[in-house]
C-alpha positions as a Markdown table, in Angstrom:
| # | Residue | x | y | z |
|---|---|---|---|---|
| 1 | Met | 0.5 | 3.4 | -15.2 |
| 2 | Asp | 2.4 | 0.4 | -12.9 |
| 3 | Val | 1.2 | -0.3 | -9.8 |
| 4 | Glu | 3.1 | -2.2 | -7.3 |
| 5 | Gly | 4.2 | -2.5 | -3.5 |
| 6 | Ala | 4.1 | -4.5 | -0.3 |
| 7 | Tyr | 2.9 | -4.4 | 3.1 |
| 8 | Thr | 3.5 | -6.7 | 5.9 |
| 9 | Leu | 0.5 | -7.9 | 8.2 |
| 10 | Gln | 0.9 | -9.5 | 11.7 |
| 11 | Ala | -1.0 | -12.6 | 10.7 |
| 12 | Thr | -0.8 | -16.1 | 8.9 |
| 13 | Pro | -1.1 | -16.1 | 5.1 |
| 14 | Glu | -4.1 | -18.4 | 5.7 |
| 15 | Glu | -5.6 | -15.7 | 8.3 |
| 16 | Val | -4.8 | -12.8 | 5.5 |
| 17 | Trp | -6.3 | -14.5 | 2.7 |
| 18 | Lys | -9.7 | -15.5 | 4.7 |
| 19 | Cys | -10.0 | -11.4 | 5.4 |
| 20 | Leu | -9.1 | -10.7 | 1.5 |
| 21 | Met | -12.1 | -13.0 | 0.5 |
| 22 | Asp | -14.5 | -11.6 | 3.4 |
| 23 | Gln | -17.2 | -9.2 | 2.3 |
| 24 | Gln | -17.7 | -7.8 | 5.6 |
| 25 | Ile | -13.8 | -7.0 | 6.6 |
| 26 | Leu | -13.3 | -5.5 | 2.9 |
| 27 | Arg | -16.4 | -3.1 | 3.6 |
| 28 | Gln | -14.6 | -2.1 | 6.9 |
| 29 | Ala | -11.1 | -1.8 | 5.1 |
| 30 | Leu | -12.0 | -0.2 | 1.9 |
| 31 | Pro | -11.5 | 3.6 | 2.0 |
| 32 | Gly | -14.7 | 5.2 | 0.8 |
| 33 | Val | -16.6 | 2.3 | 0.0 |
| 34 | Glu | -20.4 | 2.6 | -0.2 |
| 35 | His | -21.7 | -0.5 | -1.6 |
| 36 | Leu | -20.1 | -4.1 | -2.2 |
| 37 | Glu | -22.2 | -7.1 | -3.4 |
| 38 | Ala | -21.4 | -10.3 | -4.6 |
| 39 | Leu | -22.3 | -11.1 | -8.3 |
| 40 | Gly | -21.5 | -14.9 | -8.1 |
| 41 | Glu | -18.6 | -16.8 | -7.1 |
| 42 | Asn | -15.5 | -14.4 | -7.0 |
| 43 | Arg | -17.2 | -11.4 | -8.8 |
| 44 | Tyr | -18.6 | -8.2 | -7.2 |
| 45 | Ala | -19.8 | -4.7 | -7.7 |
| 46 | Ile | -18.6 | -2.1 | -5.9 |
| 47 | Arg | -19.0 | 1.5 | -5.5 |
| 48 | Leu | -17.0 | 3.9 | -3.6 |
| 49 | Val | -16.0 | 7.7 | -3.4 |
| 50 | Val | -12.6 | 9.0 | -3.5 |
| 51 | Arg | -11.8 | 12.2 | -1.8 |
| 52 | Gln | -8.2 | 12.9 | -2.6 |
| 53 | Ala | -7.1 | 15.2 | -5.6 |
| 54 | Pro | -6.6 | 14.1 | -8.6 |
| 55 | Leu | -8.7 | 11.0 | -8.0 |
| 56 | Arg | -11.7 | 12.5 | -6.2 |
| 57 | Gly | -15.0 | 11.5 | -7.4 |
| 58 | Ser | -17.3 | 8.4 | -7.6 |
| 59 | Tyr | -16.3 | 5.0 | -8.9 |
| 60 | Glu | -18.5 | 2.2 | -10.0 |
| 61 | Gly | -17.3 | -1.2 | -11.3 |
| 62 | Ile | -16.8 | -5.0 | -11.4 |
| 63 | Val | -14.3 | -6.7 | -9.3 |
| 64 | Thr | -13.4 | -10.3 | -10.6 |
| 65 | Ile | -11.0 | -12.6 | -8.7 |
| 66 | Ser | -9.5 | -15.4 | -10.5 |
| 67 | Asp | -6.6 | -17.8 | -10.9 |
| 68 | Gln | -6.5 | -18.5 | -7.1 |
| 69 | Glu | -3.9 | -20.6 | -5.4 |
| 70 | Tyr | -4.8 | -20.8 | -1.8 |
| 71 | Pro | -3.2 | -19.2 | 0.2 |
| 72 | His | -0.5 | -17.8 | -1.9 |
| 73 | Cys | -1.6 | -15.9 | -5.1 |
| 74 | Tyr | -4.6 | -14.8 | -7.0 |
| 75 | Arg | -5.5 | -12.6 | -9.9 |
| 76 | Ile | -7.8 | -9.4 | -9.8 |
| 77 | Thr | -9.4 | -7.5 | -12.8 |
| 78 | Val | -11.0 | -4.1 | -12.1 |
| 79 | Glu | -13.4 | -2.5 | -14.9 |
| 80 | Gly | -15.5 | 0.3 | -14.0 |
| 81 | Glu | -16.6 | 4.3 | -14.5 |
| 82 | Ser | -15.8 | 7.6 | -13.0 |
| 83 | Arg | -16.3 | 11.2 | -13.7 |
| 84 | His | -13.0 | 11.1 | -14.9 |
| 85 | Gly | -13.7 | 8.3 | -17.5 |
| 86 | Pro | -13.0 | 4.7 | -17.7 |
| 87 | Val | -11.1 | 2.6 | -15.1 |
| 88 | Arg | -9.4 | -0.4 | -16.2 |
| 89 | Gly | -7.1 | -2.7 | -14.0 |
| 90 | Glu | -5.6 | -6.0 | -13.5 |
| 91 | Gly | -2.5 | -7.5 | -11.3 |
| 92 | Trp | -1.6 | -10.2 | -8.9 |
| 93 | Val | -1.8 | -10.4 | -5.1 |
| 94 | Arg | 0.9 | -12.5 | -3.3 |
| 95 | Leu | 1.1 | -13.7 | 0.0 |
| 96 | Leu | 4.4 | -14.6 | 1.5 |
| 97 | Arg | 5.0 | -16.0 | 5.1 |
| 98 | Arg | 7.6 | -14.6 | 7.1 |
| 99 | Glu | 7.9 | -16.0 | 10.7 |
| 100 | His | 4.6 | -15.5 | 12.1 |
| 101 | Asn | 4.0 | -12.3 | 9.7 |
| 102 | Thr | 2.6 | -12.2 | 6.1 |
| 103 | Val | 4.1 | -10.0 | 3.4 |
| 104 | Val | 1.2 | -8.8 | 1.1 |
| 105 | Ser | 2.9 | -7.8 | -2.5 |
| 106 | Tyr | 1.0 | -6.7 | -5.2 |
| 107 | Gln | 1.7 | -5.9 | -9.1 |
| 108 | Gly | -0.1 | -4.6 | -11.7 |
| 109 | Val | -1.4 | -2.1 | -14.3 |
| 110 | Leu | -4.1 | 0.7 | -13.6 |
| 111 | Asn | -5.7 | 3.1 | -15.9 |
| 112 | Val | -8.2 | 6.0 | -15.1 |
| 113 | Gly | -9.6 | 8.2 | -17.5 |
| 114 | Arg | -8.1 | 8.8 | -20.8 |
| 115 | Ala | -4.5 | 8.9 | -21.2 |
| 116 | Gly | -2.7 | 11.9 | -20.3 |
| 117 | Leu | -5.7 | 13.4 | -18.5 |
| 118 | Leu | -4.2 | 12.9 | -15.2 |
| 119 | Pro | -0.3 | 13.3 | -14.2 |
| 120 | Thr | 1.1 | 10.1 | -13.6 |
| 121 | Pro | 3.2 | 10.9 | -10.9 |
| 122 | Val | 0.7 | 12.5 | -8.9 |
| 123 | Leu | -1.8 | 9.7 | -9.8 |
| 124 | Arg | 0.9 | 6.8 | -8.8 |
| 125 | Gly | 1.3 | 8.7 | -5.3 |
| 126 | Thr | -2.5 | 8.8 | -4.6 |
| 127 | Thr | -3.2 | 5.4 | -5.5 |
| 128 | Lys | -0.3 | 4.2 | -3.2 |
| 129 | Met | -1.9 | 6.2 | -0.4 |
| 130 | Leu | -5.3 | 4.6 | -0.8 |
| 131 | Ile | -4.0 | 1.0 | -1.1 |
| 132 | Gln | -1.7 | 2.2 | 2.3 |
| 133 | Gln | -5.2 | 3.1 | 4.0 |
| 134 | Phe | -6.3 | -0.3 | 2.6 |
| 135 | Phe | -3.9 | -2.2 | 4.7 |
| 136 | Leu | -3.9 | -0.1 | 7.6 |
| 137 | Gly | -7.7 | -0.9 | 7.7 |
| 138 | Leu | -7.2 | -4.6 | 7.1 |
| 139 | Ala | -4.3 | -4.6 | 9.8 |
| 140 | Asp | -7.1 | -3.3 | 12.3 |
| 141 | Gln | -9.4 | -5.7 | 11.2 |
| 142 | Leu | -6.9 | -8.7 | 11.9 |
| 143 | Arg | -6.0 | -7.5 | 15.4 |
| 144 | Val | -9.9 | -7.7 | 16.0 |
| 145 | Met | -10.0 | -11.1 | 14.6 |
| 146 | Arg | -7.1 | -12.6 | 16.7 |
| 147 | Pro | -7.2 | -13.4 | 20.1 |
| 148 | Pro | -4.8 | -11.1 | 22.4 |
| 149 | Glu | -3.1 | -14.4 | 23.6 |
| 150 | Ile | -2.3 | -15.7 | 20.0 |
| 151 | Glu | -0.7 | -12.1 | 19.2 |
| 152 | Glu | 1.4 | -12.3 | 22.4 |
| 153 | Ser | 2.7 | -15.7 | 21.9 |
| 154 | Ala | 3.4 | -14.9 | 18.4 |
| 155 | Glu | 5.4 | -11.7 | 19.4 |
| 156 | Leu | 7.2 | -13.5 | 21.8 |
| 157 | Ala | 8.4 | -16.3 | 19.5 |
| 158 | Ala | 9.2 | -13.4 | 17.1 |
| 159 | Gln | 11.2 | -11.9 | 19.6 |
| 160 | Ala | 13.0 | -15.3 | 20.6 |
| 161 | Asn | 13.8 | -16.1 | 17.2 |
| 162 | Arg | 15.5 | -12.7 | 16.5 |
| 163 | Thr | 17.5 | -13.0 | 20.0 |
| 164 | Gly | 18.8 | -16.3 | 18.5 |
| 165 | Ala | 19.8 | -14.9 | 15.2 |
| 166 | Gln | 21.7 | -12.1 | 16.9 |
| 167 | Cys | 23.6 | -14.7 | 19.4 |
| 168 | Gln | 24.7 | -16.7 | 16.3 |
| 169 | Thr | 25.9 | -13.8 | 14.3 |
| 170 | Pro | 30.3 | -13.2 | 14.8 |
| 171 | Ala | 31.4 | -10.4 | 16.7 |
| 172 | Trp | 33.1 | -9.3 | 13.6 |
| 173 | Gln | 30.2 | -9.7 | 11.0 |
| 174 | Pro | 27.5 | -7.1 | 10.4 |
| 175 | Arg | 24.4 | -8.4 | 11.8 |
| 176 | Ala | 22.2 | -7.4 | 8.8 |
| 177 | Ala | 24.6 | -9.2 | 6.5 |
| 178 | Ala | 24.4 | -12.6 | 8.6 |
| 179 | Ala | 20.6 | -12.4 | 8.8 |
| 180 | Gly | 20.7 | -12.3 | 4.8 |
| 181 | Glu | 19.3 | -8.5 | 4.4 |
| 182 | Ser | 20.2 | -5.9 | 2.6 |
| 183 | Gly | 22.3 | -3.9 | 5.0 |
| 184 | Leu | 20.8 | -0.6 | 4.4 |
| 185 | Gln | 20.2 | 1.7 | 7.3 |
| 186 | Arg | 17.7 | 4.3 | 7.8 |
| 187 | Gly | 18.1 | 8.0 | 6.8 |
| 188 | Pro | 18.7 | 10.7 | 9.1 |
| 189 | Ala | 15.1 | 11.4 | 10.9 |
| 190 | Thr | 14.4 | 14.6 | 8.8 |
| 191 | Pro | 10.9 | 15.9 | 9.1 |
| 192 | Leu | 10.1 | 14.5 | 5.6 |
| 193 | His | 11.6 | 10.9 | 6.5 |
| 194 | Thr | 9.2 | 11.2 | 9.8 |
| 195 | Leu | 6.2 | 12.4 | 7.7 |
| 196 | Val | 7.0 | 9.5 | 5.2 |
| 197 | Arg | 7.3 | 7.0 | 7.9 |
| 198 | Arg | 4.2 | 8.0 | 10.0 |
| 199 | Leu | 2.1 | 7.7 | 6.6 |
| 200 | His | 3.7 | 4.1 | 5.7 |
| 201 | Leu | 4.5 | 5.4 | 2.2 |
| 202 | Gly | 7.5 | 3.3 | 2.2 |
| 203 | Gly | 5.9 | 0.2 | 3.8 |
| 204 | Gly | 8.9 | -0.1 | 6.1 |
| 205 | Asp | 11.4 | -0.3 | 3.3 |
| 206 | Pro | 14.1 | 2.4 | 3.7 |
| 207 | Gln | 14.7 | 2.5 | -0.2 |
| 208 | Ala | 11.2 | 3.0 | -0.9 |
| 209 | Glu | 10.9 | 5.5 | 2.1 |
| 210 | Glu | 13.9 | 7.4 | 0.3 |
| 211 | Arg | 12.4 | 7.7 | -2.9 |
| 212 | Trp | 9.0 | 9.1 | -1.4 |
| 213 | Val | 11.1 | 11.7 | 0.3 |
| 214 | Gln | 13.0 | 12.6 | -2.8 |
| 215 | Ala | 9.6 | 12.4 | -4.8 |
| 216 | Ile | 8.3 | 15.1 | -2.2 |
| 217 | Arg | 11.1 | 17.4 | -2.2 |
| 218 | Arg | 10.9 | 17.5 | -6.1 |
| 219 | Thr | 7.4 | 18.2 | -5.9 |
| 220 | Ala | 7.6 | 20.9 | -3.3 |
| 221 | Met | 10.5 | 22.5 | -5.5 |
| 222 | Leu | 8.4 | 22.5 | -8.4 |
| 223 | Ala | 5.5 | 23.7 | -6.6 |
| 224 | Ala | 7.8 | 26.9 | -5.2 |
| 225 | Leu | 8.8 | 28.0 | -8.7 |
| 226 | Leu | 5.6 | 27.7 | -10.0 |
| 227 | Leu | 4.6 | 29.9 | -6.7 |
| 228 | Leu | 7.2 | 32.2 | -7.8 |
| 229 | Val | 6.2 | 32.6 | -11.4 |
| 230 | Trp | 2.9 | 33.4 | -10.7 |
| 231 | Val | 3.6 | 36.3 | -8.0 |
| 232 | Gly | 6.0 | 37.5 | -11.0 |
| 233 | Thr | 2.8 | 37.4 | -13.1 |
| 234 | Lys | 1.1 | 39.9 | -10.4 |
| 235 | Leu | 3.7 | 42.2 | -9.7 |
| 236 | Pro | 2.7 | 45.6 | -11.4 |
| 237 | Arg | 5.0 | 46.3 | -14.3 |
| 238 | Arg | 7.0 | 49.5 | -14.7 |
């Protein structure tokens, strides 16, 4: 199963890198972690409990960090066991500076259990949700680490940059296009869109949010259809 996504953190790449390599911070940020111990340089034993279906259960394994290029990227490898079967994963984590923030992107492959045992769409959605929970926890740890005056000055500088860019935009030219952005606008604030944004499922990307909304709609329609079929089997036959 392919796994990829991105999350923006209000910190420099150096600060984010430090958190990603800090055992104590990872214990606080990783959802469900029960044990995290260094076995050597860049090699860790981990045990965690996942409470979300269909991945519910206990997981134990070894996490290895390699090919580090501080503070830009590193490779991560996971090998472990669970009640669903073996767990194997490999991918890259990249840190990109964007003004006073850092965009953390991840891309790789994750296999849990035997092939076909777990439905891939649901498995991918649950994995995405767990990763988003991790980044939310990491953001909380970064806010604790950064003094308030640093956050305030960074926000003021970012606002000044945005204001300057808007002032330089010609009146006839769309601001998003002048800033080099995609120009995509957020869709209407339907209840599903609001839910997706509050859960940070799209990472702030309108296209990703729309894909999540469509996926939830398709899942809901399928669930409703299955419910109707089940109800039909329970009706008394004449």
